[in-house]
Structures are given as structure tokens and as C-alpha cells.
A tleap script that builds the chain and sets N, CA, C and O, in Angstrom:
source leaprc.protein.ff14SB
mol = sequence {
  NMET GLY VAL PHE LYS LYS ASN GLY PHE TYR
  TRP ILE ASP TYR TYR ALA ASP GLY GLN ARG
  HIE ARG ARG LYS ILE SER PRO GLN LYS ASN
  VAL ALA THR LEU ALA LEU LYS ASP VAL GLN
  VAL LYS ILE SER LYS GLY GLU TYR LEU GLY
  ILE TYR GLU GLU LYS LYS VAL PHE PHE GLU
  ASP PHE ALA GLU LYS THR TYR ILE PRO TYR
  ALA LYS ALA ASN LEU GLY PRO THR THR PHE
  TYR ARG CYS GLU GLY ILE ILE LYS THR ARG
  LEU ILE PRO HIE PHE GLY GLY SER TYR VAL
  PHE LYS ILE THR LYS LYS ASP ILE GLU ASP
  TYR LYS THR LYS ARG SER ALA GLN VAL GLN
  PRO ALA THR VAL ASN ARG ILE ALA ALA SER
  VAL THR CYS SER GLY ALA LEU LEU THR GLY
  VAL CILE
}
set mol.1.N position { 100.430 66.528 113.676 }
set mol.1.CA position { 99.384 66.730 113.151 }
set mol.1.C position { 98.475 65.675 112.927 }
set mol.1.O position { 98.922 64.533 112.823 }
set mol.2.N position { 97.354 65.875 112.844 }
set mol.2.CA position { 96.201 64.959 112.640 }
set mol.2.C position { 94.862 65.334 112.521 }
set mol.2.O position { 94.592 66.521 112.335 }
set mol.3.N position { 93.924 64.430 112.606 }
set mol.3.CA position { 92.388 64.649 112.572 }
set mol.3.C position { 91.869 63.832 113.742 }
set mol.3.O position { 92.311 62.690 113.864 }
set mol.4.N position { 90.986 64.284 114.613 }
set mol.4.CA position { 90.444 63.838 115.790 }
set mol.4.C position { 88.735 64.027 115.807 }
set mol.4.O position { 88.142 64.952 115.251 }
set mol.5.N position { 88.304 63.277 116.334 }
set mol.5.CA position { 86.708 63.587 116.582 }
set mol.5.C position { 86.652 64.124 118.038 }
set mol.5.O position { 87.421 63.793 118.940 }
set mol.6.N position { 85.661 64.972 118.123 }
set mol.6.CA position { 85.368 65.428 119.503 }
set mol.6.C position { 83.810 66.004 119.279 }
set mol.6.O position { 83.486 66.738 118.345 }
set mol.7.N position { 82.930 65.528 120.312 }
set mol.7.CA position { 81.641 65.872 120.208 }
set mol.7.C position { 80.859 66.011 118.976 }
set mol.7.O position { 80.106 66.944 118.699 }
set mol.8.N position { 81.131 64.948 118.250 }
set mol.8.CA position { 80.448 64.616 116.765 }
set mol.8.C position { 81.066 65.507 115.675 }
set mol.8.O position { 80.482 65.689 114.607 }
set mol.9.N position { 82.215 66.039 115.951 }
set mol.9.CA position { 82.898 66.822 114.882 }
set mol.9.C position { 84.120 66.355 114.690 }
set mol.9.O position { 84.720 65.889 115.658 }
set mol.10.N position { 84.746 66.388 113.372 }
set mol.10.CA position { 86.115 66.212 113.199 }
set mol.10.C position { 87.026 67.478 113.315 }
set mol.10.O position { 86.759 68.482 112.654 }
set mol.11.N position { 88.009 67.432 114.083 }
set mol.11.CA position { 88.926 68.749 114.185 }
set mol.11.C position { 90.319 68.253 113.648 }
set mol.11.O position { 90.693 67.081 113.650 }
set mol.12.N position { 91.061 69.395 113.165 }
set mol.12.CA position { 92.382 69.089 112.834 }
set mol.12.C position { 93.270 69.668 113.888 }
set mol.12.O position { 92.845 70.546 114.638 }
set mol.13.N position { 94.543 69.185 113.972 }
set mol.13.CA position { 95.616 69.627 114.903 }
set mol.13.C position { 96.571 69.766 114.220 }
set mol.13.O position { 96.904 68.779 113.564 }
set mol.14.N position { 97.291 70.870 114.107 }
set mol.14.CA position { 98.767 71.020 113.392 }
set mol.14.C position { 99.371 72.093 114.146 }
set mol.14.O position { 98.894 72.855 114.987 }
set mol.15.N position { 100.645 71.970 113.605 }
set mol.15.CA position { 101.699 73.021 114.226 }
set mol.15.C position { 102.015 74.262 113.136 }
set mol.15.O position { 102.276 73.801 112.025 }
set mol.16.N position { 102.044 75.449 113.184 }
set mol.16.CA position { 102.490 76.452 112.333 }
set mol.16.C position { 103.085 77.477 113.328 }
set mol.16.O position { 102.588 77.836 114.396 }
set mol.17.N position { 104.395 77.927 112.694 }
set mol.17.CA position { 105.157 79.131 113.173 }
set mol.17.C position { 105.406 78.942 114.815 }
set mol.17.O position { 105.422 79.820 115.678 }
set mol.18.N position { 105.612 77.361 114.967 }
set mol.18.CA position { 105.929 77.087 116.553 }
set mol.18.C position { 104.965 77.156 117.391 }
set mol.18.O position { 105.160 77.080 118.605 }
set mol.19.N position { 103.547 77.341 116.746 }
set mol.19.CA position { 102.251 77.304 117.591 }
set mol.19.C position { 101.260 75.988 117.195 }
set mol.19.O position { 101.287 75.460 116.083 }
set mol.20.N position { 100.592 75.658 118.038 }
set mol.20.CA position { 99.500 74.555 118.042 }
set mol.20.C position { 98.377 75.110 117.516 }
set mol.20.O position { 97.936 76.165 117.972 }
set mol.21.N position { 97.829 74.504 116.566 }
set mol.21.CA position { 96.550 75.225 116.245 }
set mol.21.C position { 95.599 73.870 116.128 }
set mol.21.O position { 96.060 72.804 115.720 }
set mol.22.N position { 94.210 74.039 116.535 }
set mol.22.CA position { 93.312 73.153 116.592 }
set mol.22.C position { 91.955 73.774 115.947 }
set mol.22.O position { 91.487 74.717 116.585 }
set mol.23.N position { 91.254 73.381 114.770 }
set mol.23.CA position { 90.266 73.787 114.192 }
set mol.23.C position { 89.097 72.738 114.127 }
set mol.23.O position { 89.289 71.543 113.901 }
set mol.24.N position { 88.000 73.244 114.323 }
set mol.24.CA position { 86.777 72.440 114.033 }
set mol.24.C position { 86.431 72.481 112.735 }
set mol.24.O position { 86.224 73.599 112.261 }
set mol.25.N position { 86.312 71.503 112.016 }
set mol.25.CA position { 86.028 71.336 110.682 }
set mol.25.C position { 84.837 70.908 110.065 }
set mol.25.O position { 84.252 71.610 109.240 }
set mol.26.N position { 84.394 69.653 110.463 }
set mol.26.CA position { 83.157 69.061 109.781 }
set mol.26.C position { 82.787 67.783 110.864 }
set mol.26.O position { 83.482 67.384 111.799 }
set mol.27.N position { 81.413 67.267 110.399 }
set mol.27.CA position { 81.159 66.075 111.030 }
set mol.27.C position { 81.525 64.948 110.110 }
set mol.27.O position { 81.171 63.795 110.357 }
set mol.28.N position { 82.219 65.264 109.067 }
set mol.28.CA position { 82.523 64.210 108.071 }
set mol.28.C position { 84.227 63.901 108.111 }
set mol.28.O position { 85.009 64.801 107.806 }
set mol.29.N position { 84.616 62.799 108.440 }
set mol.29.CA position { 86.303 62.634 108.500 }
set mol.29.C position { 86.927 63.086 107.182 }
set mol.29.O position { 88.062 63.560 107.161 }
set mol.30.N position { 86.100 62.921 105.958 }
set mol.30.CA position { 86.948 62.933 104.800 }
set mol.30.C position { 87.177 64.627 104.522 }
set mol.30.O position { 88.165 65.070 103.937 }
set mol.31.N position { 86.316 65.278 104.939 }
set mol.31.CA position { 86.409 66.719 104.729 }
set mol.31.C position { 87.585 67.251 105.648 }
set mol.31.O position { 88.434 68.035 105.224 }
set mol.32.N position { 87.562 66.758 106.947 }
set mol.32.CA position { 88.624 67.165 107.958 }
set mol.32.C position { 90.201 66.769 107.260 }
set mol.32.O position { 91.214 67.467 107.274 }
set mol.33.N position { 90.016 65.502 106.705 }
set mol.33.CA position { 91.359 65.030 106.260 }
set mol.33.C position { 91.831 65.870 104.995 }
set mol.33.O position { 92.998 66.229 104.840 }
set mol.34.N position { 90.964 66.101 104.253 }
set mol.34.CA position { 91.213 67.211 102.936 }
set mol.34.C position { 91.438 68.687 103.675 }
set mol.34.O position { 92.238 69.441 103.122 }
set mol.35.N position { 90.964 69.016 104.551 }
set mol.35.CA position { 91.179 70.258 105.006 }
set mol.35.C position { 92.790 70.274 105.855 }
set mol.35.O position { 93.521 71.262 105.797 }
set mol.36.N position { 93.126 69.128 106.552 }
set mol.36.CA position { 94.407 69.101 107.086 }
set mol.36.C position { 95.574 69.071 105.898 }
set mol.36.O position { 96.644 69.678 105.948 }
set mol.37.N position { 95.136 68.271 104.887 }
set mol.37.CA position { 96.164 68.298 103.786 }
set mol.37.C position { 96.313 69.602 103.093 }
set mol.37.O position { 97.393 69.930 102.600 }
set mol.38.N position { 95.253 70.358 103.041 }
set mol.38.CA position { 95.366 71.760 102.542 }
set mol.38.C position { 96.205 72.656 103.472 }
set mol.38.O position { 96.958 73.490 102.970 }
set mol.39.N position { 96.122 72.539 104.600 }
set mol.39.CA position { 96.902 73.161 105.735 }
set mol.39.C position { 98.309 72.678 105.712 }
set mol.39.O position { 99.190 73.462 106.066 }
set mol.40.N position { 98.639 71.375 105.303 }
set mol.40.CA position { 99.718 71.061 105.365 }
set mol.40.C position { 100.646 71.688 103.911 }
set mol.40.O position { 101.837 71.996 103.923 }
set mol.41.N position { 99.838 71.746 102.888 }
set mol.41.CA position { 100.267 72.285 101.852 }
set mol.41.C position { 100.865 73.811 102.016 }
set mol.41.O position { 101.943 74.245 101.612 }
set mol.42.N position { 99.827 74.477 102.732 }
set mol.42.CA position { 100.034 75.897 102.945 }
set mol.42.C position { 101.349 76.191 103.860 }
set mol.42.O position { 102.109 77.127 103.614 }
set mol.43.N position { 101.523 75.320 104.900 }
set mol.43.CA position { 102.689 75.621 105.706 }
set mol.43.C position { 103.714 75.242 105.138 }
set mol.43.O position { 104.776 75.808 105.397 }
set mol.44.N position { 103.658 74.153 104.188 }
set mol.44.CA position { 104.983 74.038 103.276 }
set mol.44.C position { 105.199 75.107 102.316 }
set mol.44.O position { 106.283 75.097 101.733 }
set mol.45.N position { 104.385 76.008 102.049 }
set mol.45.CA position { 104.675 77.072 101.098 }
set mol.45.C position { 105.127 78.096 101.748 }
set mol.45.O position { 105.966 78.819 101.209 }
set mol.46.N position { 104.633 78.375 103.108 }
set mol.46.CA position { 105.103 79.235 103.906 }
set mol.46.C position { 103.918 80.398 103.991 }
set mol.46.O position { 104.165 81.536 104.391 }
set mol.47.N position { 102.746 80.011 103.610 }
set mol.47.CA position { 101.631 80.989 103.503 }
set mol.47.C position { 101.226 81.342 105.046 }
set mol.47.O position { 101.420 80.492 105.915 }
set mol.48.N position { 100.782 82.337 105.301 }
set mol.48.CA position { 100.190 82.997 106.647 }
set mol.48.C position { 99.016 82.019 107.034 }
set mol.48.O position { 98.219 81.707 106.149 }
set mol.49.N position { 98.883 81.578 108.160 }
set mol.49.CA position { 97.763 80.778 108.499 }
set mol.49.C position { 97.052 81.246 109.748 }
set mol.49.O position { 97.745 81.598 110.702 }
set mol.50.N position { 96.023 81.275 109.815 }
set mol.50.CA position { 95.185 81.667 111.189 }
set mol.50.C position { 93.657 81.418 110.966 }
set mol.50.O position { 93.305 80.709 110.023 }
set mol.51.N position { 92.818 81.934 111.740 }
set mol.51.CA position { 91.407 81.586 111.730 }
set mol.51.C position { 90.909 81.814 110.199 }
set mol.51.O position { 90.127 81.023 109.671 }
set mol.52.N position { 91.431 82.975 109.518 }
set mol.52.CA position { 91.266 83.432 108.247 }
set mol.52.C position { 92.430 83.594 107.716 }
set mol.52.O position { 93.350 83.670 108.531 }
set mol.53.N position { 92.715 83.676 106.569 }
set mol.53.CA position { 94.089 83.870 105.825 }
set mol.53.C position { 94.097 85.521 105.481 }
set mol.53.O position { 93.214 86.076 104.826 }
set mol.54.N position { 95.280 86.193 106.058 }
set mol.54.CA position { 95.232 87.367 105.769 }
set mol.54.C position { 95.564 87.867 104.343 }
set mol.54.O position { 96.412 87.297 103.657 }
set mol.55.N position { 94.932 88.855 103.952 }
set mol.55.CA position { 95.402 89.426 102.435 }
set mol.55.C position { 96.898 89.933 102.659 }
set mol.55.O position { 97.236 90.795 103.471 }
set mol.56.N position { 97.626 89.320 101.893 }
set mol.56.CA position { 99.063 89.728 101.821 }
set mol.56.C position { 99.320 91.124 101.063 }
set mol.56.O position { 99.253 91.211 99.837 }
set mol.57.N position { 99.600 92.134 101.850 }
set mol.57.CA position { 99.828 93.338 101.373 }
set mol.57.C position { 100.957 94.016 101.617 }
set mol.57.O position { 101.187 94.341 102.782 }
set mol.58.N position { 101.871 94.361 100.581 }
set mol.58.CA position { 103.363 94.957 101.085 }
set mol.58.C position { 102.911 96.291 101.419 }
set mol.58.O position { 101.961 96.920 100.953 }
set mol.59.N position { 103.948 96.690 102.511 }
set mol.59.CA position { 103.877 97.993 103.107 }
set mol.59.C position { 103.804 99.238 102.213 }
set mol.59.O position { 103.041 100.167 102.481 }
set mol.60.N position { 104.625 99.237 101.133 }
set mol.60.CA position { 104.635 100.269 99.959 }
set mol.60.C position { 103.203 100.271 99.357 }
set mol.60.O position { 102.599 101.343 99.314 }
set mol.61.N position { 102.696 99.277 98.946 }
set mol.61.CA position { 101.313 99.163 98.303 }
set mol.61.C position { 100.419 99.676 99.230 }
set mol.61.O position { 99.614 100.456 98.721 }
set mol.62.N position { 100.276 99.474 100.585 }
set mol.62.CA position { 99.315 99.976 101.434 }
set mol.62.C position { 99.491 101.372 101.720 }
set mol.62.O position { 98.516 102.102 101.897 }
set mol.63.N position { 100.599 101.762 101.772 }
set mol.63.CA position { 100.813 103.289 102.055 }
set mol.63.C position { 100.388 104.139 100.788 }
set mol.63.O position { 99.681 105.144 100.860 }
set mol.64.N position { 100.956 103.559 99.511 }
set mol.64.CA position { 100.531 104.464 98.378 }
set mol.64.C position { 99.126 104.389 97.938 }
set mol.64.O position { 98.608 105.416 97.499 }
set mol.65.N position { 98.483 103.351 98.000 }
set mol.65.CA position { 97.104 103.034 97.421 }
set mol.65.C position { 96.073 103.169 98.640 }
set mol.65.O position { 94.931 103.476 98.296 }
set mol.66.N position { 96.279 103.004 99.906 }
set mol.66.CA position { 95.434 103.044 100.901 }
set mol.66.C position { 95.523 104.398 101.802 }
set mol.66.O position { 94.730 105.339 101.786 }
set mol.67.N position { 96.547 104.268 102.489 }
set mol.67.CA position { 96.948 105.406 103.594 }
set mol.67.C position { 96.890 106.815 102.998 }
set mol.67.O position { 96.064 107.662 103.340 }
set mol.68.N position { 97.867 106.992 102.052 }
set mol.68.CA position { 97.890 108.237 101.377 }
set mol.68.C position { 96.795 108.917 100.718 }
set mol.68.O position { 96.894 110.142 100.792 }
set mol.69.N position { 95.863 108.524 100.145 }
set mol.69.CA position { 94.633 108.843 99.882 }
set mol.69.C position { 93.875 109.099 100.948 }
set mol.69.O position { 93.257 110.164 100.958 }
set mol.70.N position { 93.780 108.336 101.882 }
set mol.70.CA position { 93.119 108.334 103.085 }
set mol.70.C position { 93.482 109.740 103.910 }
set mol.70.O position { 92.636 110.500 104.383 }
set mol.71.N position { 94.800 109.901 103.969 }
set mol.71.CA position { 95.274 111.058 104.664 }
set mol.71.C position { 95.002 112.235 103.994 }
set mol.71.O position { 94.635 113.249 104.587 }
set mol.72.N position { 95.157 112.168 102.789 }
set mol.72.CA position { 94.828 113.451 101.743 }
set mol.72.C position { 93.472 114.066 102.070 }
set mol.72.O position { 93.259 115.271 102.204 }
set mol.73.N position { 92.491 112.977 102.191 }
set mol.73.CA position { 91.015 113.225 102.554 }
set mol.73.C position { 90.623 113.925 103.928 }
set mol.73.O position { 89.706 114.717 104.145 }
set mol.74.N position { 91.590 113.402 104.804 }
set mol.74.CA position { 91.282 113.574 106.234 }
set mol.74.C position { 92.114 114.323 106.979 }
set mol.74.O position { 91.925 114.474 108.186 }
set mol.75.N position { 93.279 114.953 106.229 }
set mol.75.CA position { 94.257 115.704 107.129 }
set mol.75.C position { 94.149 117.145 106.214 }
set mol.75.O position { 93.597 117.297 105.124 }
set mol.76.N position { 94.839 118.098 107.008 }
set mol.76.CA position { 94.987 119.513 106.496 }
set mol.76.C position { 95.910 119.418 105.582 }
set mol.76.O position { 96.589 118.391 105.562 }
set mol.77.N position { 96.152 120.483 104.597 }
set mol.77.CA position { 97.134 120.300 103.802 }
set mol.77.C position { 98.686 120.163 104.120 }
set mol.77.O position { 99.474 119.388 103.579 }
set mol.78.N position { 98.939 121.072 105.099 }
set mol.78.CA position { 100.428 121.090 105.684 }
set mol.78.C position { 100.762 119.733 106.334 }
set mol.78.O position { 101.841 119.188 106.104 }
set mol.79.N position { 99.756 119.142 107.213 }
set mol.79.CA position { 99.885 117.816 108.001 }
set mol.79.C position { 100.072 116.759 106.886 }
set mol.79.O position { 100.974 115.923 106.905 }
set mol.80.N position { 99.170 116.867 105.943 }
set mol.80.CA position { 99.201 115.743 104.729 }
set mol.80.C position { 100.638 115.908 104.126 }
set mol.80.O position { 101.296 114.868 104.113 }
set mol.81.N position { 101.141 116.846 103.707 }
set mol.81.CA position { 102.194 117.262 102.957 }
set mol.81.C position { 103.377 116.626 103.728 }
set mol.81.O position { 104.259 115.975 103.167 }
set mol.82.N position { 103.322 116.878 105.133 }
set mol.82.CA position { 104.548 116.312 106.015 }
set mol.82.C position { 104.440 114.845 106.147 }
set mol.82.O position { 105.464 114.164 106.080 }
set mol.83.N position { 103.235 114.282 106.337 }
set mol.83.CA position { 102.945 112.569 106.340 }
set mol.83.C position { 103.374 112.392 105.113 }
set mol.83.O position { 104.499 111.897 105.187 }
set mol.84.N position { 103.064 112.538 104.053 }
set mol.84.CA position { 103.338 111.945 102.529 }
set mol.84.C position { 104.806 111.964 102.282 }
set mol.84.O position { 105.321 111.083 101.594 }
set mol.85.N position { 105.617 113.086 102.900 }
set mol.85.CA position { 107.011 113.084 102.737 }
set mol.85.C position { 107.797 111.994 103.528 }
set mol.85.O position { 108.707 111.285 103.098 }
set mol.86.N position { 107.266 112.011 104.739 }
set mol.86.CA position { 107.844 110.910 105.701 }
set mol.86.C position { 107.574 109.540 105.267 }
set mol.86.O position { 108.497 108.729 105.198 }
set mol.87.N position { 106.487 109.257 104.998 }
set mol.87.CA position { 106.121 107.849 104.351 }
set mol.87.C position { 106.849 107.557 103.186 }
set mol.87.O position { 107.246 106.395 103.097 }
set mol.88.N position { 107.155 108.431 102.151 }
set mol.88.CA position { 107.723 108.274 100.951 }
set mol.88.C position { 109.259 108.401 101.214 }
set mol.88.O position { 109.914 107.568 100.588 }
set mol.89.N position { 109.874 109.127 101.883 }
set mol.89.CA position { 111.318 109.092 102.076 }
set mol.89.C position { 111.919 108.513 103.228 }
set mol.89.O position { 113.149 108.495 103.260 }
set mol.90.N position { 111.161 107.952 104.351 }
set mol.90.CA position { 111.429 107.485 105.337 }
set mol.90.C position { 111.135 105.892 105.521 }
set mol.90.O position { 111.957 104.980 105.609 }
set mol.91.N position { 109.836 105.841 105.549 }
set mol.91.CA position { 109.249 104.550 106.080 }
set mol.91.C position { 109.204 103.477 104.870 }
set mol.91.O position { 109.458 102.284 105.036 }
set mol.92.N position { 108.845 104.060 103.623 }
set mol.92.CA position { 108.757 103.158 102.589 }
set mol.92.C position { 110.243 102.400 102.211 }
set mol.92.O position { 110.387 101.223 101.880 }
set mol.93.N position { 111.117 103.260 102.339 }
set mol.93.CA position { 112.660 102.688 102.178 }
set mol.93.C position { 112.888 101.727 103.167 }
set mol.93.O position { 113.463 100.696 102.820 }
set mol.94.N position { 112.530 101.873 104.395 }
set mol.94.CA position { 112.769 100.840 105.509 }
set mol.94.C position { 111.982 99.825 105.524 }
set mol.94.O position { 112.438 98.681 105.534 }
set mol.95.N position { 110.831 100.051 105.527 }
set mol.95.CA position { 109.630 98.869 105.504 }
set mol.95.C position { 109.151 98.198 104.228 }
set mol.95.O position { 108.355 97.259 104.244 }
set mol.96.N position { 109.664 98.713 103.136 }
set mol.96.CA position { 109.274 98.337 101.802 }
set mol.96.C position { 109.824 97.076 101.429 }
set mol.96.O position { 111.029 96.826 101.471 }
set mol.97.N position { 108.796 96.160 101.007 }
set mol.97.CA position { 109.151 94.792 100.861 }
set mol.97.C position { 108.599 93.854 101.916 }
set mol.97.O position { 108.616 92.637 101.732 }
set mol.98.N position { 108.065 94.451 103.119 }
set mol.98.CA position { 107.384 93.766 104.287 }
set mol.98.C position { 106.134 93.653 104.021 }
set mol.98.O position { 105.651 94.492 103.260 }
set mol.99.N position { 105.367 92.709 104.511 }
set mol.99.CA position { 103.950 92.571 104.310 }
set mol.99.C position { 103.638 93.448 105.696 }
set mol.99.O position { 104.381 93.514 106.675 }
set mol.100.N position { 102.400 94.076 105.534 }
set mol.100.CA position { 102.018 95.029 106.570 }
set mol.100.C position { 101.767 94.180 107.793 }
set mol.100.O position { 102.093 94.642 108.887 }
set mol.101.N position { 101.167 92.867 107.704 }
set mol.101.CA position { 100.775 92.090 108.864 }
set mol.101.C position { 101.900 91.513 109.595 }
set mol.101.O position { 101.766 91.048 110.727 }
set mol.102.N position { 103.064 91.538 108.927 }
set mol.102.CA position { 104.324 90.885 109.635 }
set mol.102.C position { 105.215 92.132 110.288 }
set mol.102.O position { 106.254 91.894 110.904 }
set mol.103.N position { 104.714 93.476 110.098 }
set mol.103.CA position { 105.538 94.463 110.860 }
set mol.103.C position { 105.038 94.485 112.314 }
set mol.103.O position { 103.848 94.692 112.548 }
set mol.104.N position { 105.910 94.280 113.265 }
set mol.104.CA position { 105.482 94.149 114.663 }
set mol.104.C position { 106.104 95.464 115.352 }
set mol.104.O position { 106.831 96.294 114.806 }
set mol.105.N position { 105.605 95.456 116.795 }
set mol.105.CA position { 105.896 96.580 117.374 }
set mol.105.C position { 107.639 96.548 117.620 }
set mol.105.O position { 108.229 97.624 117.718 }
set mol.106.N position { 108.319 95.376 117.702 }
set mol.106.CA position { 109.497 95.491 117.860 }
set mol.106.C position { 110.173 96.104 116.537 }
set mol.106.O position { 111.111 96.882 116.710 }
set mol.107.N position { 109.762 95.807 115.229 }
set mol.107.CA position { 110.280 96.425 114.147 }
set mol.107.C position { 110.339 97.811 114.230 }
set mol.107.O position { 111.386 98.418 114.004 }
set mol.108.N position { 109.000 98.518 114.626 }
set mol.108.CA position { 108.576 99.707 114.695 }
set mol.108.C position { 109.765 100.650 115.908 }
set mol.108.O position { 110.086 101.828 115.753 }
set mol.109.N position { 110.170 99.875 116.893 }
set mol.109.CA position { 110.950 100.179 117.967 }
set mol.109.C position { 112.496 100.322 117.595 }
set mol.109.O position { 113.227 101.255 117.926 }
set mol.110.N position { 112.859 99.149 116.800 }
set mol.110.CA position { 113.984 99.085 116.067 }
set mol.110.C position { 114.118 100.312 115.068 }
set mol.110.O position { 115.119 101.018 115.188 }
set mol.111.N position { 113.286 100.581 114.199 }
set mol.111.CA position { 113.289 101.738 113.389 }
set mol.111.C position { 113.692 102.953 114.089 }
set mol.111.O position { 114.705 103.586 113.792 }
set mol.112.N position { 112.726 103.329 115.208 }
set mol.112.CA position { 112.884 104.297 116.028 }
set mol.112.C position { 114.295 104.504 116.682 }
set mol.112.O position { 114.801 105.619 116.806 }
set mol.113.N position { 114.877 103.354 117.083 }
set mol.113.CA position { 116.247 103.338 117.673 }
set mol.113.C position { 117.249 103.881 116.758 }
set mol.113.O position { 118.030 104.777 117.076 }
set mol.114.N position { 117.199 103.209 115.394 }
set mol.114.CA position { 118.113 103.442 114.282 }
set mol.114.C position { 118.068 104.921 113.894 }
set mol.114.O position { 119.039 105.651 113.696 }
set mol.115.N position { 116.687 105.255 113.816 }
set mol.115.CA position { 116.576 106.835 113.513 }
set mol.115.C position { 117.043 107.729 114.455 }
set mol.115.O position { 117.632 108.753 114.108 }
set mol.116.N position { 116.813 107.407 115.774 }
set mol.116.CA position { 117.275 108.197 116.889 }
set mol.116.C position { 118.990 108.501 116.856 }
set mol.116.O position { 119.476 109.560 117.251 }
set mol.117.N position { 119.697 107.484 116.368 }
set mol.117.CA position { 120.898 107.624 116.218 }
set mol.117.C position { 121.608 108.575 115.248 }
set mol.117.O position { 122.781 108.949 115.267 }
set mol.118.N position { 120.624 108.874 114.399 }
set mol.118.CA position { 120.871 109.706 113.175 }
set mol.118.C position { 120.439 111.120 113.478 }
set mol.118.O position { 121.260 112.021 113.305 }
set mol.119.N position { 119.133 111.420 113.949 }
set mol.119.CA position { 118.456 112.719 114.292 }
set mol.119.C position { 118.330 112.947 115.765 }
set mol.119.O position { 118.827 112.118 116.528 }
set mol.120.N position { 117.755 113.918 116.195 }
set mol.120.CA position { 117.282 114.427 117.511 }
set mol.120.C position { 116.135 113.623 117.966 }
set mol.120.O position { 115.359 113.283 117.073 }
set mol.121.N position { 115.904 113.304 118.989 }
set mol.121.CA position { 114.612 112.382 119.520 }
set mol.121.C position { 113.413 113.255 119.104 }
set mol.121.O position { 112.417 112.631 118.737 }
set mol.122.N position { 113.346 114.666 119.102 }
set mol.122.CA position { 112.008 115.506 118.706 }
set mol.122.C position { 111.661 114.927 117.309 }
set mol.122.O position { 110.507 114.658 116.976 }
set mol.123.N position { 112.679 114.768 116.567 }
set mol.123.CA position { 112.392 114.559 114.827 }
set mol.123.C position { 111.796 112.950 115.005 }
set mol.123.O position { 110.774 112.695 114.368 }
set mol.124.N position { 112.258 112.114 115.651 }
set mol.124.CA position { 111.722 110.657 115.627 }
set mol.124.C position { 110.336 110.981 116.123 }
set mol.124.O position { 109.427 110.534 115.422 }
set mol.125.N position { 110.013 111.632 117.136 }
set mol.125.CA position { 108.582 111.833 117.899 }
set mol.125.C position { 107.720 112.457 116.768 }
set mol.125.O position { 106.574 112.015 116.686 }
set mol.126.N position { 108.076 113.364 115.930 }
set mol.126.CA position { 107.252 113.906 114.973 }
set mol.126.C position { 106.924 113.135 113.907 }
set mol.126.O position { 105.836 113.264 113.345 }
set mol.127.N position { 107.933 112.163 113.484 }
set mol.127.CA position { 107.925 110.848 112.589 }
set mol.127.C position { 106.556 110.136 113.063 }
set mol.127.O position { 105.615 110.018 112.278 }
set mol.128.N position { 106.505 109.708 114.281 }
set mol.128.CA position { 105.653 108.920 114.867 }
set mol.128.C position { 104.342 109.611 114.984 }
set mol.128.O position { 103.319 108.954 114.793 }
set mol.129.N position { 104.267 111.001 115.308 }
set mol.129.CA position { 103.051 111.466 115.454 }
set mol.129.C position { 102.555 111.861 113.961 }
set mol.129.O position { 101.342 112.053 113.872 }
set mol.130.N position { 103.292 112.003 112.819 }
set mol.130.CA position { 102.773 112.296 111.559 }
set mol.130.C position { 101.888 111.096 111.034 }
set mol.130.O position { 100.755 111.250 110.577 }
set mol.131.N position { 102.504 109.951 111.146 }
set mol.131.CA position { 101.774 108.744 110.634 }
set mol.131.C position { 100.704 108.191 111.579 }
set mol.131.O position { 99.884 107.374 111.162 }
set mol.132.N position { 100.701 108.570 112.688 }
set mol.132.CA position { 99.495 108.189 113.501 }
set mol.132.C position { 98.487 109.167 113.593 }
set mol.132.O position { 97.466 108.721 114.116 }
set mol.133.N position { 98.429 110.324 113.268 }
set mol.133.CA position { 97.515 111.376 113.281 }
set mol.133.C position { 96.220 111.024 112.550 }
set mol.133.O position { 96.395 110.627 111.398 }
set mol.134.N position { 95.147 111.077 112.914 }
set mol.134.CA position { 93.809 110.714 112.113 }
set mol.134.C position { 93.884 109.373 111.626 }
set mol.134.O position { 93.451 109.195 110.487 }
set mol.135.N position { 94.322 108.438 112.219 }
set mol.135.CA position { 94.501 106.971 111.790 }
set mol.135.C position { 96.108 106.522 111.648 }
set mol.135.O position { 97.000 107.217 111.160 }
set mol.136.N position { 96.220 105.364 112.126 }
set mol.136.CA position { 97.588 104.934 111.951 }
set mol.136.C position { 97.770 104.277 110.737 }
set mol.136.O position { 96.977 103.526 110.169 }
set mol.137.N position { 99.002 104.662 110.353 }
set mol.137.CA position { 99.498 103.793 109.171 }
set mol.137.C position { 99.707 102.394 109.449 }
set mol.137.O position { 99.419 101.550 108.600 }
set mol.138.N position { 100.188 102.083 110.579 }
set mol.138.CA position { 100.512 100.716 110.776 }
set mol.138.C position { 99.230 100.351 111.661 }
set mol.138.O position { 99.506 100.399 112.860 }
set mol.139.N position { 98.161 100.067 111.448 }
set mol.139.CA position { 96.925 99.912 112.269 }
set mol.139.C position { 97.090 98.860 113.391 }
set mol.139.O position { 97.025 97.665 113.101 }
set mol.140.N position { 97.297 99.255 114.640 }
set mol.140.CA position { 97.390 98.371 115.788 }
set mol.140.C position { 99.050 98.344 116.002 }
set mol.140.O position { 99.425 97.792 117.037 }
set mol.141.N position { 99.924 98.811 115.247 }
set mol.141.CA position { 101.330 98.518 115.595 }
set mol.141.C position { 101.523 99.912 116.110 }
set mol.141.O position { 101.520 100.016 117.337 }
set mol.142.N position { 101.648 100.721 115.586 }
set mol.142.CA position { 102.242 102.200 116.273 }
set mol.142.C position { 101.278 102.761 117.275 }
set mol.142.O position { 101.539 103.811 117.863 }
savepdb mol mol.pdb
quit
């Protein structure tokens, strides 16, 4: 990790989650040094790093406060009732306690595989269809 100058600007160079990151910070070295120290603190705390910091939202909070009201306003009553039931009885118990941005396609596939061992494949397909109709519960994931 370090601070370096390139084309009149100071950049910071660091590793987070096994990946190398470089960010253009400022024409002033002391500002870049402070930015690097801030990044080092966040890495040690285990906070998510990126171009911007994600707002950390738990799956169950997102489902209850964002997706279910959205689904109620945009789905028919029967479809909404089915989606709400699946979310509350199946998905929240499984993904609860996970941050939405940390749920990956692999996590979804693992859930589908686990659920396929318990029920018919058509049931798993209905679960996936229910939470993806009129917008995905796990945006960009399912």
C-alpha cells in the first residue's frame, strides 16, 4: 500500500478482499496520505470498499421495507400474496442476516440446490419466478 504521484495527482494503492485498488485522490500529497490512512482503517474494520461505499442493508430489512411495499403496489393481489409468503417463509429465514450486496449468484444457486432436495423442481422454479416478477428482489443477482 502506498501513495504515488502520476500526471500531477497523488494516487493511493492498496489491497482489499484480495484485489488491488488504485484511486486518484488529489494534487496534494497530505490529502492522499490521509485518504490512504482512512482506507487502512476501513480495511481493518472489514468495511466494504469500492469506488463508493455501499449502504449496508440486511436482506430481511430490504425485503420488508423496500421490496414488499414495491410488490404490493405493482403486483396483482394473488401474485403479491404468493411472493410475500415465499419471502417471509423461505427467503428471509435462509438469507436473513446477510447483507444484500454480499449475496451472490452462487448463494442463490446453493439455495436452489438445497431446496430442490426438499421439493419438486417446479416448486423451485415458482419460487424464483415469484421473486423476479415485476422487478427482482435480489437486483442483479437472480
